[in-house]
TIGURO-307400 format. One record per residue (C-alpha): residue in one letter; x, y, z. Coordinates in steps of 0.2 Angstrom, whole numbers, padded with zeros to 4 digits, always signed. Layout:
N
AXYZ/...
//
This chain:
789
M+0576+0497+0578/I+0582+0477+0572/R+0571+0469+0562/A+0572+0449+0559/G+0566+0447+0542/A+0552+0429+0536/G+0559+0412+0533/I+0578+0404+0542/F+0579+0387+0540/G+0570+0380+0525/R+0552+0376+0519/C+0541+0381+0534/R+0531+0400+0530/L+0529+0412+0544/T+0519+0423+0548/R+0525+0434+0564/L+0544+0437+0565/H+0550+0452+0574/A+0565+0456+0587/F+0570+0470+0601/V+0568+0489+0593/W+0580+0503+0594/H+0576+0519+0590/V+0589+0531+0585/K+0582+0549+0577/L+0591+0568+0572/K+0575+0572+0577/P+0565+0561+0582/R+0543+0562+0583/H+0536+0546+0577/T+0541+0529+0580/D+0544+0519+0569/V+0544+0502+0563/P+0542+0491+0546/P+0526+0481+0542/K+0524+0465+0549/A+0528+0450+0533/Y+0509+0442+0532/T+0503+0426+0525/R+0488+0417+0522/I+0482+0410+0538/S+0486+0394+0531/S+0504+0396+0535/F+0515+0393+0551/Q+0511+0404+0564/Q+0526+0395+0579/P+0522+0404+0599/M+0536+0409+0606/Y+0547+0405+0621/R+0563+0414+0628/Y+0575+0411+0639/L+0590+0423+0645/G+0583+0436+0636/I+0583+0428+0620/Y+0569+0424+0609/I+0565+0415+0595/Q+0552+0407+0585/G+0548+0389+0583/A+0546+0389+0562/Y+0566+0393+0560/L+0571+0376+0563/S+0556+0363+0561/G+0559+0365+0541/T+0574+0356+0543/L+0567+0346+0555/L+0555+0339+0541/W+0566+0337+0527/I+0578+0324+0539/V+0561+0317+0542/F+0559+0313+0525/L+0578+0309+0522/F+0572+0293+0538/S+0556+0288+0529/L+0564+0283+0516/S+0557+0262+0513/W+0571+0251+0514/T+0560+0232+0509/P+0567+0219+0505/L+0572+0213+0488/A+0567+0197+0476/V+0585+0192+0472/A+0588+0179+0460/E+0603+0169+0463/D+0613+0178+0450/S+0620+0194+0452/S+0610+0206+0440/S+0612+0226+0442/E+0598+0232+0441/R+0582+0227+0456/F+0568+0236+0460/L+0560+0243+0481/P+0542+0243+0479/G+0541+0257+0493/N+0526+0265+0480/E+0517+0253+0469/D+0516+0270+0457/A+0534+0275+0458/P+0544+0258+0463/W+0564+0261+0472/Q+0577+0256+0456/I+0593+0253+0462/T+0606+0247+0449/A+0625+0245+0456/E+0642+0234+0449/S+0637+0221+0460/I+0621+0215+0470/T+0624+0199+0480/Y+0608+0189+0495/K+0623+0183+0505/A+0618+0170+0519/E+0608+0174+0533/G+0594+0187+0526/I+0610+0200+0520/I+0607+0208+0502/V+0625+0217+0496/A+0624+0232+0484/E+0641+0236+0476/G+0651+0248+0469/E+0643+0264+0462/V+0629+0260+0471/V+0612+0270+0465/I+0592+0268+0473/H+0581+0280+0461/Q+0562+0286+0462/T+0558+0300+0453/D+0565+0316+0459/Q+0574+0307+0475/T+0592+0297+0472/L+0603+0291+0486/Y+0620+0287+0478/A+0635+0274+0490/Q+0649+0263+0486/K+0639+0248+0497/A+0621+0246+0503/T+0619+0233+0514/Y+0600+0228+0520/N+0597+0212+0534/V+0582+0205+0531/N+0582+0199+0547/T+0584+0213+0561/G+0578+0227+0549/I+0597+0236+0549/A+0602+0244+0533/E+0619+0252+0529/V+0624+0264+0518/S+0643+0269+0516/G+0655+0278+0504/D+0652+0297+0495/V+0631+0292+0504/R+0624+0306+0492/F+0604+0311+0493/E+0596+0322+0483/Y+0579+0328+0480/G+0576+0336+0468/K+0590+0352+0472/D+0592+0347+0486/I+0608+0338+0493/F+0611+0329+0509/T+0630+0322+0511/G+0637+0312+0523/K+0653+0296+0526/Q+0638+0282+0531/G+0623+0279+0539/T+0613+0268+0547/F+0594+0263+0546/H+0585+0251+0560/L+0567+0250+0551/K+0560+0240+0562/N+0563+0253+0575/Q+0563+0268+0567/T+0580+0276+0571/G+0598+0278+0565/K+0610+0291+0561/I+0620+0298+0547/D+0639+0302+0552/N+0645+0320+0543/A+0632+0323+0537/R+0629+0341+0527/L+0614+0347+0520/F+0611+0358+0508/L+0593+0369+0504/A+0592+0377+0488/E+0579+0385+0488/N+0584+0397+0504/H+0601+0393+0502/F+0607+0383+0518/Y+0619+0371+0520/I+0618+0364+0537/T+0634+0351+0543/G+0631+0339+0558/E+0644+0328+0566/V+0631+0317+0568/V+0612+0315+0561/E+0604+0302+0572/K+0586+0298+0575/I+0584+0291+0594/G+0564+0289+0595/P+0548+0291+0584/D+0547+0307+0584/T+0567+0311+0591/Y+0582+0318+0583/L+0599+0323+0588/I+0609+0333+0577/K+0629+0335+0586/N+0639+0348+0580/C+0626+0356+0572/E+0630+0370+0559/V+0620+0381+0548/T+0625+0395+0535/T+0619+0402+0517/C+0636+0407+0514/D+0645+0397+0500/G+0663+0389+0505/A+0673+0381+0519/K+0676+0396+0529/P+0657+0404+0528/D+0656+0425+0530/W+0644+0419+0543/S+0633+0405+0555/I+0627+0400+0567/S+0633+0383+0577/T+0628+0374+0591/V+0635+0358+0604/E+0619+0349+0605/M+0600+0352+0598/E+0589+0338+0601/V+0569+0338+0593/T+0553+0330+0595/I+0540+0337+0579/E+0525+0339+0585/G+0534+0344+0602/Y+0548+0357+0609/G+0568+0355+0606/T+0581+0361+0613/V+0598+0368+0608/K+0615+0369+0619/H+0628+0381+0620/A+0623+0390+0602/S+0631+0403+0595/F+0632+0417+0581/R+0647+0417+0570/I+0656+0430+0559/R+0668+0420+0550/E+0673+0410+0562/K+0673+0421+0579/P+0657+0420+0591/V+0648+0439+0592/L+0631+0431+0600/Y+0632+0417+0616/L+0616+0406+0621/P+0618+0394+0633/Y+0602+0385+0633/L+0587+0387+0621/I+0568+0380+0619/F+0559+0381+0606/P+0544+0373+0600/A+0543+0360+0584/K+0526+0364+0577/T+0523+0361+0558/K+0506+0366+0563/R+0498+0384+0567/Q+0501+0385+0588/S+0494+0398+0598/G+0509+0408+0609/L+0515+0421+0614/L+0524+0429+0599/P+0541+0440+0599/P+0538+0457+0609/R+0545+0474+0602/M+0551+0487+0612/G+0555+0506+0606/S+0555+0524+0611/S+0553+0540+0606/T+0549+0557+0609/L+0529+0560+0605/N+0528+0541+0615/G+0543+0538+0629/V+0546+0520+0631/D+0535+0508+0620/V+0533+0490+0623/E+0522+0478+0614/L+0518+0460+0618/P+0506+0451+0604/F+0496+0433+0607/F+0492+0425+0594/W+0476+0411+0596/A+0475+0398+0584/I+0454+0396+0584/S+0452+0386+0572/D+0460+0381+0553/Q+0451+0393+0546/T+0450+0408+0560/D+0463+0417+0571/A+0466+0430+0579/S+0480+0441+0587/F+0480+0453+0605/Y+0492+0467+0607/Q+0494+0473+0622/R+0506+0490+0622/Y+0512+0499+0633/M+0520+0519+0630/S+0525+0527+0646/K+0517+0544+0639/R+0503+0540+0632/G+0495+0528+0642/Y+0488+0510+0638/M+0482+0501+0621/Q+0473+0485+0616/G+0474+0479+0599/V+0464+0464+0590/E+0467+0457+0573/F+0455+0442+0568/R+0456+0436+0553/Y+0446+0421+0543/V+0445+0410+0527/A+0429+0400+0523/D+0434+0397+0506/E+0445+0401+0489/N+0434+0416+0487/S+0429+0422+0505/E+0438+0429+0521/G+0441+0444+0529/T+0450+0453+0542/V+0446+0464+0554/L+0458+0475+0566/F+0453+0486+0581/D+0467+0496+0593/I+0461+0507+0608/L+0469+0519+0617/S+0457+0522+0633/R+0464+0536+0640/D+0479+0546+0632/K+0489+0554+0643/K+0494+0566+0633/D+0485+0580+0629/K+0484+0591+0613/D+0494+0608+0613/L+0495+0620+0599/N+0506+0630+0607/D+0520+0614+0604/P+0529+0614+0585/D+0528+0596+0585/D+0511+0592+0589/A+0505+0610+0579/E+0512+0598+0565/I+0503+0584+0566/T+0487+0595+0562/P+0483+0612+0565/F+0467+0610+0573/S+0464+0607+0590/R+0457+0589+0599/T+0448+0586+0614/N+0448+0568+0616/D+0457+0555+0627/T+0450+0539+0621/R+0460+0535+0603/Y+0456+0519+0591/W+0455+0514+0572/L+0442+0502+0567/R+0448+0493+0548/S+0441+0479+0539/K+0440+0471+0525/A+0430+0457+0518/D+0427+0446+0503/Q+0410+0435+0504/D+0402+0424+0496/L+0385+0419+0499/P+0370+0408+0496/L+0360+0414+0478/D+0377+0417+0469/I+0377+0434+0480/T+0394+0442+0482/T+0401+0451+0496/R+0413+0467+0499/L+0418+0475+0515/D+0428+0488+0520/I+0429+0497+0537/D+0438+0512+0540/Y+0433+0522+0555/V+0445+0531+0567/S+0445+0544+0583/D+0452+0559+0578/Q+0461+0569+0565/D+0479+0566+0572/Y+0479+0546+0575/L+0486+0541+0558/R+0499+0552+0562/E+0506+0552+0578/F+0505+0533+0576/E+0508+0529+0560/T+0526+0524+0561/F+0525+0508+0575/V+0514+0494+0579/Y+0495+0503+0575/G+0500+0514+0560/F+0492+0517+0543/E+0505+0502+0536/A+0496+0490+0548/R+0496+0473+0550/P+0492+0466+0538/D+0491+0476+0522/L+0475+0475+0518/V+0478+0486+0502/E+0488+0470+0494/E+0478+0456+0504/F+0463+0463+0495/G+0468+0474+0481/R+0455+0487+0487/P+0463+0506+0494/L+0462+0514+0509/E+0461+0532+0509/D+0480+0541+0511/K+0483+0546+0530/R+0482+0565+0525/H+0465+0559+0518/P+0452+0573+0525/F+0437+0557+0525/R+0438+0541+0530/T+0426+0528+0518/S+0417+0513+0524/R+0405+0505+0512/V+0395+0487+0509/R+0392+0483+0493/F+0380+0463+0486/S+0379+0459+0470/R+0372+0447+0459/D+0376+0447+0443/Q+0367+0433+0431/D+0367+0433+0414/A+0351+0442+0410/Y+0354+0457+0423/S+0365+0464+0436/I+0358+0470+0454/Q+0365+0478+0469/A+0364+0484+0485/A+0378+0495+0492/S+0376+0508+0507/S+0391+0521+0512/Y+0398+0534+0526/S+0413+0546+0524/Q+0416+0552+0540/T+0426+0567+0538/V+0442+0569+0549/G+0449+0586+0541/N+0443+0600+0552/P+0434+0591+0568/D+0427+0612+0571/A+0421+0613+0554/E+0401+0612+0548/D+0395+0592+0541/K+0388+0594+0526/T+0398+0580+0516/A+0379+0571+0507/Q+0382+0551+0513/P+0373+0539+0502/L+0368+0529+0515/A+0355+0516+0506/G+0357+0511+0486/L+0351+0498+0475/S+0353+0497+0457/F+0345+0488+0445/T+0353+0483+0423/F+0342+0472+0412/L+0355+0467+0399/P+0355+0470+0383/E+0341+0459+0378/K+0332+0459+0358/V+0314+0466+0358/M+0306+0452+0352/K+0314+0448+0334/S+0318+0463+0328/P+0338+0469+0329/L+0333+0481+0343/Q+0342+0478+0359/L+0333+0485+0377/T+0344+0488+0389/L+0334+0496+0408/N+0347+0505+0424/S+0340+0512+0438/N+0345+0519+0453/Y+0338+0518+0471/D+0350+0530+0483/Y+0346+0537+0501/I+0357+0552+0505/W+0360+0559+0523/R+0368+0574+0530/K+0374+0580+0547/T+0368+0596+0542/G+0359+0601+0530/P+0343+0594+0517/K+0345+0575+0518/G+0332+0564+0506/H+0330+0551+0490/S+0334+0548+0473/L+0327+0541+0460/S+0331+0536+0442/V+0326+0524+0427/T+0334+0522+0413/P+0332+0513+0396/E+0339+0510+0380/L+0336+0506+0366/A+0349+0502+0350/M+0351+0495+0334/P+0367+0488+0331/L+0370+0486+0310/W+0383+0479+0302/F+0388+0487+0283/G+0400+0473+0277/R+0412+0464+0286/H+0421+0481+0293/L+0409+0494+0296/E+0396+0493+0310/F+0384+0508+0312/E+0375+0509+0331/P+0363+0519+0335/F+0354+0522+0352/F+0341+0530+0361/R+0337+0534+0379/Y+0328+0545+0392/T+0332+0545+0409/Y+0319+0551+0423/D+0324+0555+0438/L+0312+0561+0454/L+0321+0568+0469/W+0310+0571+0488/S+0318+0578+0503/D+0314+0571+0519/G+0310+0589+0528/D+0314+0606+0527/V+0323+0613+0512/E+0326+0629+0506/S+0326+0621+0488/T+0311+0612+0482/D+0304+0597+0491/R+0303+0588+0476/Q+0310+0590+0460/T+0307+0579+0442/K+0319+0580+0430/S+0321+0571+0413/V+0334+0569+0400/Y+0334+0565+0381/E+0348+0558+0374/A+0351+0549+0355/G+0366+0549+0346/G+0377+0532+0336/N+0396+0526+0335/L+0403+0521+0318/I+0415+0510+0319/T+0428+0498+0308/N+0441+0488+0313/L+0457+0488+0302/E+0470+0477+0303/R+0485+0469+0296/M+0499+0455+0299/Y+0516+0458+0301/D+0531+0440+0300/I+0546+0445+0310/D+0560+0438+0320/W+0563+0450+0332/R+0569+0439+0349/S+0555+0428+0353/A+0544+0441+0342/K+0540+0431+0327/R+0521+0438+0322/L+0512+0459+0325/K+0496+0461+0322/H+0493+0482+0321/Q+0473+0483+0321/I+0467+0500+0320/R+0448+0504+0326/P+0443+0525+0318/I+0425+0529+0329/L+0415+0544+0324/S+0402+0547+0338/Y+0389+0558+0339/N+0375+0563+0356/Y+0363+0575+0358/L+0356+0577+0375/V+0342+0588+0378/P+0335+0591+0397/Q+0319+0593+0402/D+0310+0603+0418/K+0326+0617+0413/E+0314+0627+0429/D+0316+0617+0439/A+0328+0619+0455/S+0345+0612+0453/P+0349+0597+0462/W+0350+0599+0481/F+0362+0584+0487/V+0368+0574+0470/A+0376+0589+0457/T+0381+0577+0444/D+0364+0576+0441/A+0362+0592+0434/E+0365+0589+0416/E+0367+0602+0404/R+0362+0601+0384/T+0374+0592+0373/N+0376+0594+0356/R+0394+0586+0351/I+0402+0574+0339/A+0419+0564+0343/F+0432+0557+0334/S+0441+0543+0339/I+0458+0532+0333/E+0460+0519+0342/N+0477+0508+0338/F+0482+0489+0343/L+0500+0484+0342/D+0499+0465+0346/A+0512+0454+0348/R+0513+0434+0344/L+0528+0426+0356/E+0536+0411+0351/T+0548+0401+0366/K+0561+0388+0359/K+0551+0374+0367/G+0537+0380+0355/D+0528+0387+0366/V+0516+0403+0362/Q+0510+0419+0372/Y+0504+0434+0367/R+0507+0449+0374/Q+0501+0468+0369/W+0516+0479+0366/A+0506+0494+0364/T+0489+0505+0363/L+0488+0523+0357/T+0470+0532+0356/L+0466+0551+0349/T+0449+0559+0356/Q+0444+0577+0345/G+0426+0583+0350/Y+0418+0596+0344/D+0404+0604+0353/I+0392+0608+0340/D+0381+0623+0349/E+0395+0632+0355/A+0399+0633+0336/R+0383+0641+0334/R+0384+0652+0350/D+0379+0670+0346/T+0395+0680+0353/K+0400+0698+0359/P+0411+0710+0348/G+0429+0700+0352/E+0423+0687+0358/D+0428+0670+0348/R+0420+0654+0347/R+0429+0639+0356/P+0419+0622+0348/F+0435+0612+0348/E+0438+0602+0365/P+0454+0598+0369/L+0464+0583+0361/S+0467+0570+0371/A+0479+0557+0369/S+0483+0541+0379/M+0497+0528+0377/R+0502+0511+0384/V+0521+0503+0380/Q+0525+0488+0387/P+0534+0477+0373/F+0543+0466+0387/A+0540+0463+0405/G+0553+0476+0413/I+0547+0490+0404/D+0531+0497+0405/F+0526+0516+0398/L+0510+0524+0404/G+0505+0542+0396/T+0488+0552+0394/A+0490+0573+0390/K+0477+0585+0381/W+0480+0599+0369/D+0470+0615+0372/H+0468+0620+0350/Y+0466+0641+0356/D+0481+0644+0372/H+0496+0630+0361/K+0495+0622+0378/I+0495+0606+0387/T+0482+0609+0399/S+0484+0592+0410/A+0500+0577+0407/D+0503+0562+0417/V+0516+0550+0413/S+0524+0534+0422/L+0537+0524+0417/V+0543+0506+0425/L+0560+0501+0419/T+0566+0485+0423/V+0586+0480+0420/K+0593+0464+0422/R+0609+0462+0427/S+0621+0445+0430/G+0622+0438+0445/D+0600+0438+0447/R+0602+0456+0453/R+0590+0471+0443/D+0590+0490+0443/Y+0574+0497+0446/F+0568+0516+0437/K+0552+0522+0442/F+0547+0538+0437/D+0530+0547+0439/Y+0524+0566+0432/Q+0506+0574+0434/F+0500+0591+0429/D+0482+0596+0429/E+0474+0611+0423/A+0471+0620+0440/G+0490+0621+0441/Q+0494+0607+0451/E+0512+0600+0447/S+0521+0585+0456/I+0536+0573+0450/N+0541+0555+0458/Y+0555+0544+0453/W+0564+0531+0464/I+0580+0522+0457/D+0591+0509+0461/V+0608+0507+0453/N+0621+0489+0454/L+0638+0498+0453/A+0654+0487+0451/H+0661+0474+0463/G+0641+0470+0475/F+0638+0489+0479/S+0625+0501+0474/A+0615+0517+0476/G+0598+0525+0474/T+0587+0539+0475/S+0570+0545+0477/L+0559+0560+0479/K+0542+0565+0479/R+0541+0584+0475/D+0528+0599+0474/L+0532+0606+0459/D+0520+0619+0463/A+0523+0625+0478/N+0544+0623+0476/E+0548+0610+0489/N+0549+0593+0493/V+0538+0580+0502/S+0550+0569+0504/N+0567+0563+0496/S+0581+0547+0502/Y+0595+0543+0500/W+0606+0527+0500/L+0622+0515+0498/G+0622+0498+0498/Y+0636+0481+0497/Q+0630+0466+0494/S+0640+0449+0491/Q+0634+0432+0491/C+0626+0430+0510/W+0625+0446+0518/G+0624+0464+0515/V+0624+0483+0521/K+0613+0497+0517/L+0618+0515+0523/A+0600+0527+0519/T+0591+0542+0523/R+0578+0550+0523/F+0572+0566+0525/E+0551+0573+0526/D+0541+0587+0534/D+0559+0595+0540/E+0565+0578+0547/T+0580+0571+0547/E+0581+0549+0546/V+0596+0541+0547/S+0596+0520+0546/L+0609+0508+0543/L+0601+0491+0537/F+0609+0473+0538/N+0607+0460+0527/L+0612+0440+0531/L+0604+0426+0517/G+0590+0417+0525/L+0589+0428+0542/G+0583+0442+0534/D+0583+0461+0539/F+0593+0471+0551/K+0590+0488+0555/A+0597+0502+0566/R+0589+0519+0567/
//
């Protein structure tokens, strides 16, 4: 597969960039392509044009040309020069930041000619033009610069032998021009860069590369390129070269030179797999408005049929945006055959539908009256869809990445449910009110009876802590209503009201005691006939308190940028007593968590915080939490008093729980949690993760990621990902996902890479679900990745 990365010439941001795709697998099953790059709606979206089967994205060249437009638009205006030869004058191109010119000599000659000679420097803020000679004719409006012409804008550099600018008709040219764009490390050279019209530019004998040195490892060259900004451009006799040898020749190209989002065709995709056959997709982008756009995807699979897709995006304001994606295969020509090992490996369940689709959406929206909305939609036609199409265009990592964009996860592709939900909330200083609805689609086993409880409607109201009259008492009120529906089984309503009284008390500066009392009343009633009682009530009384103190100490240190450390210790002693009433009533029939048991528990916790004060060399101050450690030990008083049978022991001590996080530097993140059973003398659960980033020379980094999980049910797994830089530009890495309980690998990969200054190559192999995949990845700095599988 060939995959072109994001960004080429300069400052434009690309939202879509793909090329032809071929697949070669040792055991092909799914077509695989990496997800598209995705940016906000404000970035550039360019149509695609083709000639002789070669496709190009127009935004490639427009970034460079915008830079040239800026250079040609420098404001040259007449100098008010006195008769004496002053060495410093101003060009009033900008009242706030005037142009300043210095030279060894500045003279005003007859017929309106101003000449600056010897180390000429023309400067404005972060823009500086150097030359040995600059001449300006007031009458003709012609400005000429010559002798080591050099223009610097920030870190970007434009050099040339000489240049002529016709300011009246806004034309001009620079000879032997060379442009360096620091952001993308691009070198662009041209024998002549000429502005031949108000918005039209001509570059002759142009060469582009990101390689340092006089003989670049790779470059793109063209005999002539003519571009009209906000119009189109043409390229004649372009070639891609390795060293100085051409390997790809393009006799003629037409491309858009738009600086705005533009409707049009996007580059196609092509692939092949044993599952789908020949696979072709042709997308079309529609720039509806500045705040909305849509993409339409037409996809044909020789073994499956014709699939259509649409992606709609909108951005209303800083806090309001949304994306909707829908793909449908109206009639799948391929039926599922459980006797086929490949089909049976996808899932062991039958599938009879021939209409296949997946709808997913996420949206954040601010509404009037300070109401915020969060919407997630995830609905699929069958349990096989995500696994059959995950590795190509419409898969689990689909365009765009909704999880990264909105920060809310999707269920894993193997999860038995796809959950859709919506929440409306209004948060104020005194209260919070929320309305919510959710639906979990069962996709694990389509033949099983669906008894999933669906909270289709819910409303919660929280009255935040408020003083009662002028007393030290604080009142809090929590209330919830839910309507529960299910395909099979009882349906009904749940209402819960919980008032709570608390009274924070301070004994000196360091000791706080906060007793509380809360009462919960639950009411459940069904919609129809159920085995349990149609109407249930339950009340719960709960009381307790927290005794808290706070101890801290400061330490003066001088280690790297850390100057002071603060160690804070918070011992917390808590007691909780809960008494459920109406024990004779039947257990709740749809909300198991409401079935609370009697609680008589005391717990002791110690929270530790280590905070550092960091000072930079410039005197800036930052604070970083280096580490936290929390230990909690619970004790069940009722268990300690329980009558026992002969030979039976009480176990009042709960497992000791510990949680630690260590982040002393930006490159280290350690998180660990564990529980220790005092009676069985073993760890009952643990979750440990470590992310380590090591900086190397040349802006390189080594990455180490490790994760270990173990729970009381016996589920145990280990994952790691390692990528290390070796000598002379070589690197190596490996990753593993292993189920220790089943004693088998879920997936593992190995790769070996080489990276020079402007290009790299990586050979990788991946093993997953009895499938082996080998890929070869080429990287050209500024062009992106090209992958063959």
